[in-house]
Steps between C-alpha positions, in 0.01 A plus 500: 500500500770395253807716460410678174169607652666589829730757334188693400258432785707365791433690822307763305148638507336809346559820697215535748403866462469508120530142377819586309647181353856629541581638846531879484823679585433624851747788488463605861722503806229503765133414560210667683404353836150519648647501851859469626615153401174420322538468121400289201807279521754759388665771710833584335643370173830379645294244691262415216362645178207347306695477173791335677262269686356381169852430373605322818193277476598418142858426608375255763270326252777452241719306746211321675577699812268667748683832534689716251710812552607760243823695556675787328762262353611139506787589730264666748302174507822309584583765759163433666577127528843566654345731759322198650845384619717602795873565544688171506248321279633319196375493142594227252478619140585362159846577363351644179257772601407838358778752559267743675397230747865417569578870543217540752606192693869591524512881495191575706390219728833347598580815699180444701623158610334268248719221366481377140623170358497425129469144370445327167132409517520261206537236773245476781769363731705819475216693662434243770870484596523879531217531754605592852309580818519867396344450156169685472450550125575310178506727193453325165500629144390251238573540215794709615623826358699473273617136483152341499578256779203300624437423867256226597253712695296218650794281605700789645196614697443148634866471602493838675174437684623156607786675683299792638141589416556859615750578223333709232544398137464780245514476122574780255259391225567796268648305206241223502186698594196321646412399143787250509532408869327574829737445792237539773339183364837328550514587868698824524403782733558811287504572127664818379482669159656798341163597352692749287568203275248246369208584728494862380626386163533833320814663644296792634511451878728399786342276765551206732263234629479251785243220526439272800246255641563526873284763676752570779784552252273720289425717804872544568578589138213748486625672815849536348352623171295760688773602745785519247278655233642358176158461343386492138308811394149492352604581142762224493250265663253572221765434234601172665137388517466569130822313426399191696189456287715402201767306692388163365491622140840665522666209677383257236676703231807564719535123540449428128753764396743396774513142372558616143783730608662219700480264204661762277778591744580136580575436132698820434872472430588813701306402811653288774288401799124571513320522835129412494303268730321343203819353355525126559868537590417747778620343828155531657284462190287231665440722803400790274263273309346383828436838661449728198222499241741630233847651494455874455656773288829560682811370322869548572792398282874528470683588182776267387720808485545550875620860476303786646537688172319226309206525738496880476505484120196272503320714757562822308365359174160353586211701361178336623657364819542824695810531717348585836462396863191304606303221335152359456348771281330439166812632327817292476794620709866402512741563785855432613489369860867581576459871434128542564278285724783331695763775507463531878622141553879481544681362195642207695150392607357548149772290338464229764143427386553567128389859438772578247569787260348311207171420676197666341143493631193526282146583604316365198192709426182435307604639160490290182756225545642540149593859579663401827710226341604731216612758754709246690653381175608844382643587843692172524637555150675815624 
């Protein structure tokens, strides 16, 4: 099955009792048993729910995995991965990761004895050098949030596994989506998504996803999902299933509009640096071209006026680009990483990697491109 077909049919079949093409919303907490412990595959909805099962099968199909898991948020999916570790274990992560991930690593799991090291993953060697005998997990984002850094998934995975095959490699694939890249095919162990974003696609749910190929790892993740209880509910599962069916159509337009916005910003007199993996001057453009089918709809840029006030003036004057947290919906959003998505990262750490007051992040939606460019123009003119 090719990808466009897989978004609609992957892992899916008509509902058995009625033949419903779309899985029904099984809004139930529990299930009748014919005898103690004897049921039709479902006992309690924290363990499994038919609507969630349909979604998890779709998740697995999208990433060419064998098992998928749906969580109540992207962060709860990350939490599940970290719970596979033990005190004293070490995690190596990219130096430019989502602020909520950084907050979870430092403010929650460090006190339980996990160690975190942050390296620039632009270079494969930086990851290999950081590995110690205590390293148990490599955490990649690519493209990163918000600086659009690109890590070579396949080469990093090879380097890690050459040192220790037991080290897990996980990729946050939220920005790229499986439409653009499929990390499991490149050798990683776990793929994570904030399904709130592109997979759902309509800014109407909050959800996380994990996809894997290894049966033993899948069993461990399912136990944690069941025992910790941060599951996706049936209504949200239904909405995510509906969203996935148009993922390929939406991503095509996100990519088209993203390129047009980048071309416009790159030529604008008030814009300084533009961050986008599809730019030929991007440090890892060749890597992006190798592992991605296209370059997505996420764009960051810096104003030439480096003041925070200049950024705020721009942000307060967009009309179609809505000033809001999140990304990946059909509507275009604009955000200010310093005060919004990455506010939990200490200023010294933000500045060290280039998250400055004038940095602005765009989630380019699927509106008419002429309207989007006109909105950027009028906001920049302010």
